[in-house]
CHARMM internal coordinates of N, CA and C (Angstrom, degrees):
IC EDIT
DIST 1 N 1 CA 1.5586
DIST 1 CA 1 C 1.4630
ANGL 1 N 1 CA 1 C 110.15
DIST 1 C 2 N 1.3953
ANGL 1 CA 1 C 2 N 111.57
DIHE 1 N 1 CA 1 C 2 N 134.88
DIST 2 N 2 CA 1.4763
ANGL 1 C 2 N 2 CA 115.91
DIHE 1 CA 1 C 2 N 2 CA 175.94
DIST 2 CA 2 C 1.4202
ANGL 2 N 2 CA 2 C 109.99
DIHE 1 C 2 N 2 CA 2 C -112.36
DIST 2 C 3 N 1.4417
ANGL 2 CA 2 C 3 N 110.40
DIHE 2 N 2 CA 2 C 3 N 131.69
DIST 3 N 3 CA 1.4688
ANGL 2 C 3 N 3 CA 122.91
DIHE 2 CA 2 C 3 N 3 CA 179.15
DIST 3 CA 3 C 1.5052
ANGL 3 N 3 CA 3 C 111.56
DIHE 2 C 3 N 3 CA 3 C -111.05
DIST 3 C 4 N 1.2258
ANGL 3 CA 3 C 4 N 120.20
DIHE 3 N 3 CA 3 C 4 N 146.63
DIST 4 N 4 CA 1.5262
ANGL 3 C 4 N 4 CA 121.43
DIHE 3 CA 3 C 4 N 4 CA 173.51
DIST 4 CA 4 C 1.5708
ANGL 4 N 4 CA 4 C 110.26
DIHE 3 C 4 N 4 CA 4 C -142.55
DIST 4 C 5 N 1.1606
ANGL 4 CA 4 C 5 N 117.48
DIHE 4 N 4 CA 4 C 5 N 147.18
DIST 5 N 5 CA 1.5230
ANGL 4 C 5 N 5 CA 124.00
DIHE 4 CA 4 C 5 N 5 CA 176.04
DIST 5 CA 5 C 1.3986
ANGL 5 N 5 CA 5 C 108.04
DIHE 4 C 5 N 5 CA 5 C -118.52
DIST 5 C 6 N 1.2878
ANGL 5 CA 5 C 6 N 115.26
DIHE 5 N 5 CA 5 C 6 N 131.72
DIST 6 N 6 CA 1.5306
ANGL 5 C 6 N 6 CA 120.44
DIHE 5 CA 5 C 6 N 6 CA 175.96
DIST 6 CA 6 C 1.4447
ANGL 6 N 6 CA 6 C 101.87
DIHE 5 C 6 N 6 CA 6 C -122.90
DIST 6 C 7 N 1.4252
ANGL 6 CA 6 C 7 N 110.75
DIHE 6 N 6 CA 6 C 7 N 131.82
DIST 7 N 7 CA 1.4442
ANGL 6 C 7 N 7 CA 122.10
DIHE 6 CA 6 C 7 N 7 CA 177.47
DIST 7 CA 7 C 1.5145
ANGL 7 N 7 CA 7 C 105.25
DIHE 6 C 7 N 7 CA 7 C -127.56
DIST 7 C 8 N 1.2237
ANGL 7 CA 7 C 8 N 120.12
DIHE 7 N 7 CA 7 C 8 N 130.51
DIST 8 N 8 CA 1.4992
ANGL 7 C 8 N 8 CA 120.78
DIHE 7 CA 7 C 8 N 8 CA 176.70
DIST 8 CA 8 C 1.5382
ANGL 8 N 8 CA 8 C 106.66
DIHE 7 C 8 N 8 CA 8 C -103.31
DIST 8 C 9 N 1.2856
ANGL 8 CA 8 C 9 N 110.13
DIHE 8 N 8 CA 8 C 9 N 124.92
DIST 9 N 9 CA 1.4838
ANGL 8 C 9 N 9 CA 122.24
DIHE 8 CA 8 C 9 N 9 CA -178.18
DIST 9 CA 9 C 1.5806
ANGL 9 N 9 CA 9 C 108.54
DIHE 8 C 9 N 9 CA 9 C -89.81
DIST 9 C 10 N 1.2818
ANGL 9 CA 9 C 10 N 119.64
DIHE 9 N 9 CA 9 C 10 N 124.67
DIST 10 N 10 CA 1.3131
ANGL 9 C 10 N 10 CA 120.71
DIHE 9 CA 9 C 10 N 10 CA -178.68
DIST 10 CA 10 C 1.5627
ANGL 10 N 10 CA 10 C 109.54
DIHE 9 C 10 N 10 CA 10 C -104.38
DIST 10 C 11 N 1.3875
ANGL 10 CA 10 C 11 N 121.33
DIHE 10 N 10 CA 10 C 11 N 132.04
DIST 11 N 11 CA 1.4375
ANGL 10 C 11 N 11 CA 120.60
DIHE 10 CA 10 C 11 N 11 CA 176.43
DIST 11 CA 11 C 1.5425
ANGL 11 N 11 CA 11 C 111.02
DIHE 10 C 11 N 11 CA 11 C -122.91
DIST 11 C 12 N 1.3443
ANGL 11 CA 11 C 12 N 108.06
DIHE 11 N 11 CA 11 C 12 N 148.30
DIST 12 N 12 CA 1.5687
ANGL 11 C 12 N 12 CA 113.00
DIHE 11 CA 11 C 12 N 12 CA -179.73
DIST 12 CA 12 C 1.4929
ANGL 12 N 12 CA 12 C 105.71
DIHE 11 C 12 N 12 CA 12 C -70.98
DIST 12 C 13 N 1.3704
ANGL 12 CA 12 C 13 N 117.17
DIHE 12 N 12 CA 12 C 13 N 167.93
DIST 13 N 13 CA 1.4522
ANGL 12 C 13 N 13 CA 120.84
DIHE 12 CA 12 C 13 N 13 CA 178.27
DIST 13 CA 13 C 1.5943
ANGL 13 N 13 CA 13 C 112.63
DIHE 12 C 13 N 13 CA 13 C -62.69
DIST 13 C 14 N 1.3780
ANGL 13 CA 13 C 14 N 110.28
DIHE 13 N 13 CA 13 C 14 N -31.55
DIST 14 N 14 CA 1.5141
ANGL 13 C 14 N 14 CA 110.70
DIHE 13 CA 13 C 14 N 14 CA -179.65
DIST 14 CA 14 C 1.4942
ANGL 14 N 14 CA 14 C 110.60
DIHE 13 C 14 N 14 CA 14 C -72.97
DIST 14 C 15 N 1.3418
ANGL 14 CA 14 C 15 N 120.66
DIHE 14 N 14 CA 14 C 15 N -31.10
DIST 15 N 15 CA 1.5566
ANGL 14 C 15 N 15 CA 116.30
DIHE 14 CA 14 C 15 N 15 CA 172.10
DIST 15 CA 15 C 1.4893
ANGL 15 N 15 CA 15 C 115.08
DIHE 14 C 15 N 15 CA 15 C -71.56
DIST 15 C 16 N 1.3720
ANGL 15 CA 15 C 16 N 117.29
DIHE 15 N 15 CA 15 C 16 N -17.72
DIST 16 N 16 CA 1.5395
ANGL 15 C 16 N 16 CA 118.01
DIHE 15 CA 15 C 16 N 16 CA -178.02
DIST 16 CA 16 C 1.5631
ANGL 16 N 16 CA 16 C 104.96
DIHE 15 C 16 N 16 CA 16 C -82.97
DIST 16 C 17 N 1.3738
ANGL 16 CA 16 C 17 N 121.67
DIHE 16 N 16 CA 16 C 17 N -26.87
DIST 17 N 17 CA 1.3673
ANGL 16 C 17 N 17 CA 122.58
DIHE 16 CA 16 C 17 N 17 CA -167.56
DIST 17 CA 17 C 1.5225
ANGL 17 N 17 CA 17 C 109.80
DIHE 16 C 17 N 17 CA 17 C -84.20
DIST 17 C 18 N 1.2927
ANGL 17 CA 17 C 18 N 116.76
DIHE 17 N 17 CA 17 C 18 N 133.21
DIST 18 N 18 CA 1.5098
ANGL 17 C 18 N 18 CA 124.69
DIHE 17 CA 17 C 18 N 18 CA 170.36
DIST 18 CA 18 C 1.4960
ANGL 18 N 18 CA 18 C 112.64
DIHE 17 C 18 N 18 CA 18 C -120.26
DIST 18 C 19 N 1.3158
ANGL 18 CA 18 C 19 N 114.88
DIHE 18 N 18 CA 18 C 19 N 117.60
DIST 19 N 19 CA 1.4018
ANGL 18 C 19 N 19 CA 116.86
DIHE 18 CA 18 C 19 N 19 CA 179.27
DIST 19 CA 19 C 1.5771
ANGL 19 N 19 CA 19 C 110.13
DIHE 18 C 19 N 19 CA 19 C -113.59
DIST 19 C 20 N 1.3203
ANGL 19 CA 19 C 20 N 109.21
DIHE 19 N 19 CA 19 C 20 N 135.30
DIST 20 N 20 CA 1.5482
ANGL 19 C 20 N 20 CA 119.41
DIHE 19 CA 19 C 20 N 20 CA 177.33
DIST 20 CA 20 C 1.5064
ANGL 20 N 20 CA 20 C 101.72
DIHE 19 C 20 N 20 CA 20 C -113.30
DIST 20 C 21 N 1.3388
ANGL 20 CA 20 C 21 N 119.77
DIHE 20 N 20 CA 20 C 21 N 99.29
DIST 21 N 21 CA 1.3978
ANGL 20 C 21 N 21 CA 122.71
DIHE 20 CA 20 C 21 N 21 CA -175.38
DIST 21 CA 21 C 1.5663
ANGL 21 N 21 CA 21 C 112.86
DIHE 20 C 21 N 21 CA 21 C -79.53
DIST 21 C 22 N 1.3357
ANGL 21 CA 21 C 22 N 116.17
DIHE 21 N 21 CA 21 C 22 N 139.40
DIST 22 N 22 CA 1.5296
ANGL 21 C 22 N 22 CA 119.18
DIHE 21 CA 21 C 22 N 22 CA -173.99
DIST 22 CA 22 C 1.4852
ANGL 22 N 22 CA 22 C 112.89
DIHE 21 C 22 N 22 CA 22 C -81.05
DIST 22 C 23 N 1.3780
ANGL 22 CA 22 C 23 N 112.48
DIHE 22 N 22 CA 22 C 23 N 5.68
DIST 23 N 23 CA 1.4589
ANGL 22 C 23 N 23 CA 117.62
DIHE 22 CA 22 C 23 N 23 CA 175.31
DIST 23 CA 23 C 1.4903
ANGL 23 N 23 CA 23 C 117.07
DIHE 22 C 23 N 23 CA 23 C -81.91
DIST 23 C 24 N 1.2871
ANGL 23 CA 23 C 24 N 118.69
DIHE 23 N 23 CA 23 C 24 N -135.42
DIST 24 N 24 CA 1.4727
ANGL 23 C 24 N 24 CA 120.78
DIHE 23 CA 23 C 24 N 24 CA -171.62
DIST 24 CA 24 C 1.6311
ANGL 24 N 24 CA 24 C 114.09
DIHE 23 C 24 N 24 CA 24 C -68.31
DIST 24 C 25 N 1.3718
ANGL 24 CA 24 C 25 N 114.71
DIHE 24 N 24 CA 24 C 25 N -17.57
DIST 25 N 25 CA 1.4448
ANGL 24 C 25 N 25 CA 116.08
DIHE 24 CA 24 C 25 N 25 CA -178.07
DIST 25 CA 25 C 1.6163
ANGL 25 N 25 CA 25 C 107.95
DIHE 24 C 25 N 25 CA 25 C -68.53
DIST 25 C 26 N 1.2897
ANGL 25 CA 25 C 26 N 116.91
DIHE 25 N 25 CA 25 C 26 N -28.21
DIST 26 N 26 CA 1.5273
ANGL 25 C 26 N 26 CA 115.77
DIHE 25 CA 25 C 26 N 26 CA 179.75
DIST 26 CA 26 C 1.4756
ANGL 26 N 26 CA 26 C 111.66
DIHE 25 C 26 N 26 CA 26 C -56.80
DIST 26 C 27 N 1.3988
ANGL 26 CA 26 C 27 N 116.21
DIHE 26 N 26 CA 26 C 27 N -46.72
DIST 27 N 27 CA 1.4648
ANGL 26 C 27 N 27 CA 124.34
DIHE 26 CA 26 C 27 N 27 CA -173.52
DIST 27 CA 27 C 1.5453
ANGL 27 N 27 CA 27 C 107.71
DIHE 26 C 27 N 27 CA 27 C -53.48
DIST 27 C 28 N 1.3244
ANGL 27 CA 27 C 28 N 119.19
DIHE 27 N 27 CA 27 C 28 N -26.92
DIST 28 N 28 CA 1.5137
ANGL 27 C 28 N 28 CA 122.69
DIHE 27 CA 27 C 28 N 28 CA 176.88
DIST 28 CA 28 C 1.5423
ANGL 28 N 28 CA 28 C 115.41
DIHE 27 C 28 N 28 CA 28 C -80.36
DIST 28 C 29 N 1.2932
ANGL 28 CA 28 C 29 N 117.01
DIHE 28 N 28 CA 28 C 29 N -9.05
DIST 29 N 29 CA 1.3751
ANGL 28 C 29 N 29 CA 116.81
DIHE 28 CA 28 C 29 N 29 CA -176.57
DIST 29 CA 29 C 1.5534
ANGL 29 N 29 CA 29 C 111.52
DIHE 28 C 29 N 29 CA 29 C -77.79
DIST 29 C 30 N 1.2880
ANGL 29 CA 29 C 30 N 118.22
DIHE 29 N 29 CA 29 C 30 N 163.16
DIST 30 N 30 CA 1.5908
ANGL 29 C 30 N 30 CA 117.79
DIHE 29 CA 29 C 30 N 30 CA 176.43
DIST 30 CA 30 C 1.5343
ANGL 30 N 30 CA 30 C 107.20
DIHE 29 C 30 N 30 CA 30 C -81.42
DIST 30 C 31 N 1.2694
ANGL 30 CA 30 C 31 N 112.14
DIHE 30 N 30 CA 30 C 31 N 161.55
DIST 31 N 31 CA 1.4793
ANGL 30 C 31 N 31 CA 125.08
DIHE 30 CA 30 C 31 N 31 CA -171.45
DIST 31 CA 31 C 1.5065
ANGL 31 N 31 CA 31 C 106.98
DIHE 30 C 31 N 31 CA 31 C -115.08
DIST 31 C 32 N 1.3667
ANGL 31 CA 31 C 32 N 125.03
DIHE 31 N 31 CA 31 C 32 N 130.49
DIST 32 N 32 CA 1.4094
ANGL 31 C 32 N 32 CA 127.49
DIHE 31 CA 31 C 32 N 32 CA 169.44
DIST 32 CA 32 C 1.5897
ANGL 32 N 32 CA 32 C 112.17
DIHE 31 C 32 N 32 CA 32 C -116.18
DIST 32 C 33 N 1.2648
ANGL 32 CA 32 C 33 N 110.51
DIHE 32 N 32 CA 32 C 33 N 146.36
DIST 33 N 33 CA 1.5472
ANGL 32 C 33 N 33 CA 112.26
DIHE 32 CA 32 C 33 N 33 CA 176.22
DIST 33 CA 33 C 1.5598
ANGL 33 N 33 CA 33 C 106.27
DIHE 32 C 33 N 33 CA 33 C -115.43
DIST 33 C 34 N 1.2373
ANGL 33 CA 33 C 34 N 119.38
DIHE 33 N 33 CA 33 C 34 N 17.17
DIST 34 N 34 CA 1.4684
ANGL 33 C 34 N 34 CA 124.47
DIHE 33 CA 33 C 34 N 34 CA -176.58
DIST 34 CA 34 C 1.4930
ANGL 34 N 34 CA 34 C 110.90
DIHE 33 C 34 N 34 CA 34 C -101.01
DIST 34 C 35 N 1.3761
ANGL 34 CA 34 C 35 N 121.79
DIHE 34 N 34 CA 34 C 35 N 19.21
DIST 35 N 35 CA 1.4707
ANGL 34 C 35 N 35 CA 121.32
DIHE 34 CA 34 C 35 N 35 CA 179.83
DIST 35 CA 35 C 1.5450
ANGL 35 N 35 CA 35 C 105.99
DIHE 34 C 35 N 35 CA 35 C -139.73
DIST 35 C 36 N 1.2531
ANGL 35 CA 35 C 36 N 119.39
DIHE 35 N 35 CA 35 C 36 N 160.71
DIST 36 N 36 CA 1.3723
ANGL 35 C 36 N 36 CA 126.66
DIHE 35 CA 35 C 36 N 36 CA 176.61
DIST 36 CA 36 C 1.5609
ANGL 36 N 36 CA 36 C 112.55
DIHE 35 C 36 N 36 CA 36 C -123.58
DIST 36 C 37 N 1.3462
ANGL 36 CA 36 C 37 N 113.92
DIHE 36 N 36 CA 36 C 37 N 125.82
DIST 37 N 37 CA 1.4282
ANGL 36 C 37 N 37 CA 117.46
DIHE 36 CA 36 C 37 N 37 CA -176.57
DIST 37 CA 37 C 1.6204
ANGL 37 N 37 CA 37 C 109.73
DIHE 36 C 37 N 37 CA 37 C -62.88
DIST 37 C 38 N 1.2619
ANGL 37 CA 37 C 38 N 114.52
DIHE 37 N 37 CA 37 C 38 N 128.14
DIST 38 N 38 CA 1.5688
ANGL 37 C 38 N 38 CA 119.44
DIHE 37 CA 37 C 38 N 38 CA 179.99
DIST 38 CA 38 C 1.4797
ANGL 38 N 38 CA 38 C 107.19
DIHE 37 C 38 N 38 CA 38 C -66.45
DIST 38 C 39 N 1.3227
ANGL 38 CA 38 C 39 N 125.63
DIHE 38 N 38 CA 38 C 39 N -24.46
DIST 39 N 39 CA 1.4389
ANGL 38 C 39 N 39 CA 122.03
DIHE 38 CA 38 C 39 N 39 CA -176.58
DIST 39 CA 39 C 1.6178
ANGL 39 N 39 CA 39 C 110.71
DIHE 38 C 39 N 39 CA 39 C -87.96
DIST 39 C 40 N 1.3653
ANGL 39 CA 39 C 40 N 115.47
DIHE 39 N 39 CA 39 C 40 N -54.80
DIST 40 N 40 CA 1.5192
ANGL 39 C 40 N 40 CA 115.68
DIHE 39 CA 39 C 40 N 40 CA -173.58
DIST 40 CA 40 C 1.4696
ANGL 40 N 40 CA 40 C 115.53
DIHE 39 C 40 N 40 CA 40 C -104.58
DIST 40 C 41 N 1.3138
ANGL 40 CA 40 C 41 N 122.77
DIHE 40 N 40 CA 40 C 41 N -12.80
DIST 41 N 41 CA 1.4093
ANGL 40 C 41 N 41 CA 130.19
DIHE 40 CA 40 C 41 N 41 CA -179.69
DIST 41 CA 41 C 1.5020
ANGL 41 N 41 CA 41 C 114.67
DIHE 40 C 41 N 41 CA 41 C 84.73
DIST 41 C 42 N 1.3950
ANGL 41 CA 41 C 42 N 115.04
DIHE 41 N 41 CA 41 C 42 N 7.45
DIST 42 N 42 CA 1.5306
ANGL 41 C 42 N 42 CA 117.11
DIHE 41 CA 41 C 42 N 42 CA 179.85
DIST 42 CA 42 C 1.6024
ANGL 42 N 42 CA 42 C 109.37
DIHE 41 C 42 N 42 CA 42 C -69.21
DIST 42 C 43 N 1.3589
ANGL 42 CA 42 C 43 N 111.69
DIHE 42 N 42 CA 42 C 43 N 150.03
DIST 43 N 43 CA 1.4540
ANGL 42 C 43 N 43 CA 118.28
DIHE 42 CA 42 C 43 N 43 CA -175.90
DIST 43 CA 43 C 1.4992
ANGL 43 N 43 CA 43 C 115.29
DIHE 42 C 43 N 43 CA 43 C -102.30
DIST 43 C 44 N 1.1992
ANGL 43 CA 43 C 44 N 119.52
DIHE 43 N 43 CA 43 C 44 N 22.60
DIST 44 N 44 CA 1.4246
ANGL 43 C 44 N 44 CA 121.91
DIHE 43 CA 43 C 44 N 44 CA 176.71
DIST 44 CA 44 C 1.5028
ANGL 44 N 44 CA 44 C 113.41
DIHE 43 C 44 N 44 CA 44 C -132.81
DIST 44 C 45 N 1.3394
ANGL 44 CA 44 C 45 N 126.00
DIHE 44 N 44 CA 44 C 45 N 131.39
DIST 45 N 45 CA 1.4304
ANGL 44 C 45 N 45 CA 127.02
DIHE 44 CA 44 C 45 N 45 CA -177.83
DIST 45 CA 45 C 1.6137
ANGL 45 N 45 CA 45 C 107.54
DIHE 44 C 45 N 45 CA 45 C -143.32
DIST 45 C 46 N 1.2914
ANGL 45 CA 45 C 46 N 114.31
DIHE 45 N 45 CA 45 C 46 N 154.10
DIST 46 N 46 CA 1.3971
ANGL 45 C 46 N 46 CA 120.17
DIHE 45 CA 45 C 46 N 46 CA 160.80
DIST 46 CA 46 C 1.5390
ANGL 46 N 46 CA 46 C 111.30
DIHE 45 C 46 N 46 CA 46 C -77.87
DIST 46 C 47 N 1.2319
ANGL 46 CA 46 C 47 N 121.71
DIHE 46 N 46 CA 46 C 47 N 157.63
DIST 47 N 47 CA 1.4131
ANGL 46 C 47 N 47 CA 122.68
DIHE 46 CA 46 C 47 N 47 CA 177.55
DIST 47 CA 47 C 1.3968
ANGL 47 N 47 CA 47 C 110.56
DIHE 46 C 47 N 47 CA 47 C -151.93
DIST 47 C 48 N 1.4277
ANGL 47 CA 47 C 48 N 112.80
DIHE 47 N 47 CA 47 C 48 N 158.31
DIST 48 N 48 CA 1.5208
ANGL 47 C 48 N 48 CA 123.68
DIHE 47 CA 47 C 48 N 48 CA 173.88
DIST 48 CA 48 C 1.4468
ANGL 48 N 48 CA 48 C 107.31
DIHE 47 C 48 N 48 CA 48 C -161.37
DIST 48 C 49 N 1.4267
ANGL 48 CA 48 C 49 N 114.39
DIHE 48 N 48 CA 48 C 49 N 159.28
DIST 49 N 49 CA 1.3709
ANGL 48 C 49 N 49 CA 121.17
DIHE 48 CA 48 C 49 N 49 CA -173.63
DIST 49 CA 49 C 1.5442
ANGL 49 N 49 CA 49 C 109.75
DIHE 48 C 49 N 49 CA 49 C -108.02
DIST 49 C 50 N 1.3818
ANGL 49 CA 49 C 50 N 119.12
DIHE 49 N 49 CA 49 C 50 N 155.95
DIST 50 N 50 CA 1.4012
ANGL 49 C 50 N 50 CA 119.83
DIHE 49 CA 49 C 50 N 50 CA 179.47
DIST 50 CA 50 C 1.6553
ANGL 50 N 50 CA 50 C 108.55
DIHE 49 C 50 N 50 CA 50 C -150.77
DIST 50 C 51 N 1.1594
ANGL 50 CA 50 C 51 N 119.15
DIHE 50 N 50 CA 50 C 51 N 140.63
DIST 51 N 51 CA 1.4714
ANGL 50 C 51 N 51 CA 118.87
DIHE 50 CA 50 C 51 N 51 CA -179.72
DIST 51 CA 51 C 1.6515
ANGL 51 N 51 CA 51 C 100.82
DIHE 50 C 51 N 51 CA 51 C -90.92
DIST 51 C 52 N 1.3751
ANGL 51 CA 51 C 52 N 116.36
DIHE 51 N 51 CA 51 C 52 N 108.44
DIST 52 N 52 CA 1.4846
ANGL 51 C 52 N 52 CA 122.46
DIHE 51 CA 51 C 52 N 52 CA -174.56
DIST 52 CA 52 C 1.5005
ANGL 52 N 52 CA 52 C 112.91
DIHE 51 C 52 N 52 CA 52 C -111.48
DIST 52 C 53 N 1.5035
ANGL 52 CA 52 C 53 N 110.76
DIHE 52 N 52 CA 52 C 53 N -13.42
DIST 53 N 53 CA 1.5166
ANGL 52 C 53 N 53 CA 111.18
DIHE 52 CA 52 C 53 N 53 CA 178.98
DIST 53 CA 53 C 1.5012
ANGL 53 N 53 CA 53 C 105.34
DIHE 52 C 53 N 53 CA 53 C -121.36
DIST 53 C 54 N 1.2786
ANGL 53 CA 53 C 54 N 116.45
DIHE 53 N 53 CA 53 C 54 N -163.50
DIST 54 N 54 CA 1.5570
ANGL 53 C 54 N 54 CA 122.72
DIHE 53 CA 53 C 54 N 54 CA -178.51
DIST 54 CA 54 C 1.5258
ANGL 54 N 54 CA 54 C 106.56
DIHE 53 C 54 N 54 CA 54 C -58.32
DIST 54 C 55 N 1.3241
ANGL 54 CA 54 C 55 N 117.66
DIHE 54 N 54 CA 54 C 55 N 155.21
DIST 55 N 55 CA 1.4655
ANGL 54 C 55 N 55 CA 127.51
DIHE 54 CA 54 C 55 N 55 CA 179.99
DIST 55 CA 55 C 1.4533
ANGL 55 N 55 CA 55 C 114.50
DIHE 54 C 55 N 55 CA 55 C -59.11
DIST 55 C 56 N 1.2703
ANGL 55 CA 55 C 56 N 115.98
DIHE 55 N 55 CA 55 C 56 N -27.42
DIST 56 N 56 CA 1.5015
ANGL 55 C 56 N 56 CA 118.21
DIHE 55 CA 55 C 56 N 56 CA -179.43
DIST 56 CA 56 C 1.6064
ANGL 56 N 56 CA 56 C 114.31
DIHE 55 C 56 N 56 CA 56 C -84.58
DIST 56 C 57 N 1.3770
ANGL 56 CA 56 C 57 N 110.70
DIHE 56 N 56 CA 56 C 57 N -2.92
DIST 57 N 57 CA 1.5485
ANGL 56 C 57 N 57 CA 117.94
DIHE 56 CA 56 C 57 N 57 CA 173.50
DIST 57 CA 57 C 1.5103
ANGL 57 N 57 CA 57 C 113.48
DIHE 56 C 57 N 57 CA 57 C -99.13
DIST 57 C 58 N 1.3394
ANGL 57 CA 57 C 58 N 117.12
DIHE 57 N 57 CA 57 C 58 N 150.42
DIST 58 N 58 CA 1.4982
ANGL 57 C 58 N 58 CA 116.68
DIHE 57 CA 57 C 58 N 58 CA -173.01
DIST 58 CA 58 C 1.6125
ANGL 58 N 58 CA 58 C 106.28
DIHE 57 C 58 N 58 CA 58 C -69.65
DIST 58 C 59 N 1.3774
ANGL 58 CA 58 C 59 N 112.33
DIHE 58 N 58 CA 58 C 59 N 164.55
DIST 59 N 59 CA 1.4240
ANGL 58 C 59 N 59 CA 117.93
DIHE 58 CA 58 C 59 N 59 CA 178.97
DIST 59 CA 59 C 1.4791
ANGL 59 N 59 CA 59 C 113.50
DIHE 58 C 59 N 59 CA 59 C -70.69
DIST 59 C 60 N 1.2935
ANGL 59 CA 59 C 60 N 113.12
DIHE 59 N 59 CA 59 C 60 N 160.68
DIST 60 N 60 CA 1.5233
ANGL 59 C 60 N 60 CA 117.52
DIHE 59 CA 59 C 60 N 60 CA 175.12
DIST 60 CA 60 C 1.5053
ANGL 60 N 60 CA 60 C 111.52
DIHE 59 C 60 N 60 CA 60 C -99.87
DIST 60 C 61 N 1.3133
ANGL 60 CA 60 C 61 N 113.44
DIHE 60 N 60 CA 60 C 61 N 133.57
DIST 61 N 61 CA 1.4465
ANGL 60 C 61 N 61 CA 120.72
DIHE 60 CA 60 C 61 N 61 CA 176.80
DIST 61 CA 61 C 1.4784
ANGL 61 N 61 CA 61 C 110.30
DIHE 60 C 61 N 61 CA 61 C -89.81
DIST 61 C 62 N 1.3827
ANGL 61 CA 61 C 62 N 114.16
DIHE 61 N 61 CA 61 C 62 N 133.98
DIST 62 N 62 CA 1.3978
ANGL 61 C 62 N 62 CA 116.79
DIHE 61 CA 61 C 62 N 62 CA 172.65
DIST 62 CA 62 C 1.4464
ANGL 62 N 62 CA 62 C 109.44
DIHE 61 C 62 N 62 CA 62 C -122.04
DIST 62 C 63 N 1.4034
ANGL 62 CA 62 C 63 N 115.66
DIHE 62 N 62 CA 62 C 63 N 146.16
DIST 63 N 63 CA 1.4235
ANGL 62 C 63 N 63 CA 126.52
DIHE 62 CA 62 C 63 N 63 CA -175.89
DIST 63 CA 63 C 1.4976
ANGL 63 N 63 CA 63 C 114.97
DIHE 62 C 63 N 63 CA 63 C -120.68
DIST 63 C 64 N 1.2269
ANGL 63 CA 63 C 64 N 118.69
DIHE 63 N 63 CA 63 C 64 N 151.29
DIST 64 N 64 CA 1.5596
ANGL 63 C 64 N 64 CA 124.12
DIHE 63 CA 63 C 64 N 64 CA 179.70
DIST 64 CA 64 C 1.5318
ANGL 64 N 64 CA 64 C 99.79
DIHE 63 C 64 N 64 CA 64 C -133.57
DIST 64 C 65 N 1.3637
ANGL 64 CA 64 C 65 N 119.86
DIHE 64 N 64 CA 64 C 65 N 118.86
DIST 65 N 65 CA 1.5206
ANGL 64 C 65 N 65 CA 122.89
DIHE 64 CA 64 C 65 N 65 CA 179.05
DIST 65 CA 65 C 1.4336
ANGL 65 N 65 CA 65 C 107.78
DIHE 64 C 65 N 65 CA 65 C -67.13
DIST 65 C 66 N 1.4505
ANGL 65 CA 65 C 66 N 122.98
DIHE 65 N 65 CA 65 C 66 N 134.62
DIST 66 N 66 CA 1.4311
ANGL 65 C 66 N 66 CA 121.56
DIHE 65 CA 65 C 66 N 66 CA 174.38
DIST 66 CA 66 C 1.4844
ANGL 66 N 66 CA 66 C 114.06
DIHE 65 C 66 N 66 CA 66 C -77.04
DIST 66 C 67 N 1.3079
ANGL 66 CA 66 C 67 N 118.66
DIHE 66 N 66 CA 66 C 67 N -11.47
DIST 67 N 67 CA 1.4759
ANGL 66 C 67 N 67 CA 113.23
DIHE 66 CA 66 C 67 N 67 CA 173.56
DIST 67 CA 67 C 1.4606
ANGL 67 N 67 CA 67 C 116.04
DIHE 66 C 67 N 67 CA 67 C -94.19
DIST 67 C 68 N 1.2724
ANGL 67 CA 67 C 68 N 116.25
DIHE 67 N 67 CA 67 C 68 N -44.30
DIST 68 N 68 CA 1.6015
ANGL 67 C 68 N 68 CA 120.68
DIHE 67 CA 67 C 68 N 68 CA -173.13
DIST 68 CA 68 C 1.4394
ANGL 68 N 68 CA 68 C 114.00
DIHE 67 C 68 N 68 CA 68 C -108.87
DIST 68 C 69 N 1.2648
ANGL 68 CA 68 C 69 N 117.34
DIHE 68 N 68 CA 68 C 69 N -13.43
DIST 69 N 69 CA 1.5235
ANGL 68 C 69 N 69 CA 122.48
DIHE 68 CA 68 C 69 N 69 CA 179.13
DIST 69 CA 69 C 1.5027
ANGL 69 N 69 CA 69 C 112.36
DIHE 68 C 69 N 69 CA 69 C 79.70
DIST 69 C 70 N 1.3307
ANGL 69 CA 69 C 70 N 123.64
DIHE 69 N 69 CA 69 C 70 N 7.09
DIST 70 N 70 CA 1.4092
ANGL 69 C 70 N 70 CA 127.58
DIHE 69 CA 69 C 70 N 70 CA 178.54
DIST 70 CA 70 C 1.5863
ANGL 70 N 70 CA 70 C 107.64
DIHE 69 C 70 N 70 CA 70 C -56.94
DIST 70 C 71 N 1.3097
ANGL 70 CA 70 C 71 N 118.10
DIHE 70 N 70 CA 70 C 71 N 142.50
DIST 71 N 71 CA 1.4613
ANGL 70 C 71 N 71 CA 124.98
DIHE 70 CA 70 C 71 N 71 CA 179.00
DIST 71 CA 71 C 1.4847
ANGL 71 N 71 CA 71 C 111.61
DIHE 70 C 71 N 71 CA 71 C -115.96
DIST 71 C 72 N 1.3423
ANGL 71 CA 71 C 72 N 121.45
DIHE 71 N 71 CA 71 C 72 N 128.03
DIST 72 N 72 CA 1.4163
ANGL 71 C 72 N 72 CA 124.44
DIHE 71 CA 71 C 72 N 72 CA 176.82
DIST 72 CA 72 C 1.5877
ANGL 72 N 72 CA 72 C 107.94
DIHE 71 C 72 N 72 CA 72 C -143.67
DIST 72 C 73 N 1.3158
ANGL 72 CA 72 C 73 N 110.98
DIHE 72 N 72 CA 72 C 73 N 168.45
DIST 73 N 73 CA 1.4311
ANGL 72 C 73 N 73 CA 117.79
DIHE 72 CA 72 C 73 N 73 CA 178.76
DIST 73 CA 73 C 1.4238
ANGL 73 N 73 CA 73 C 111.44
DIHE 72 C 73 N 73 CA 73 C -130.51
DIST 73 C 74 N 1.4480
ANGL 73 CA 73 C 74 N 115.07
DIHE 73 N 73 CA 73 C 74 N 160.23
DIST 74 N 74 CA 1.4497
ANGL 73 C 74 N 74 CA 119.36
DIHE 73 CA 73 C 74 N 74 CA 175.17
DIST 74 CA 74 C 1.4892
ANGL 74 N 74 CA 74 C 107.29
DIHE 73 C 74 N 74 CA 74 C -139.95
DIST 74 C 75 N 1.3226
ANGL 74 CA 74 C 75 N 116.90
DIHE 74 N 74 CA 74 C 75 N 134.78
DIST 75 N 75 CA 1.4558
ANGL 74 C 75 N 75 CA 122.28
DIHE 74 CA 74 C 75 N 75 CA 177.01
DIST 75 CA 75 C 1.5716
ANGL 75 N 75 CA 75 C 108.87
DIHE 74 C 75 N 75 CA 75 C -99.55
DIST 75 C 76 N 1.3829
ANGL 75 CA 75 C 76 N 112.78
DIHE 75 N 75 CA 75 C 76 N 147.82
DIST 76 N 76 CA 1.5000
ANGL 75 C 76 N 76 CA 114.71
DIHE 75 CA 75 C 76 N 76 CA 170.73
DIST 76 CA 76 C 1.6122
ANGL 76 N 76 CA 76 C 114.93
DIHE 75 C 76 N 76 CA 76 C -78.50
END
COOR INIT
IC SEED 1 N 1 CA 1 C
IC BUILD
């Protein structure tokens, strides 16, 4: 006999919102030199990871160009 339990977790809007501020917090992010900004061609960017899809999918990498501030993402 197979049993399963389903529980729906409810989050407030504040818990669902993730903010990456362009202020002083960016200076604390790690830097990579292995990407190229699609806007200005610079080869340094801050980066961070976030789970944007289901848990069995890889995390999404977000980048912020150190020269122009352009933000983009890469999926695995």
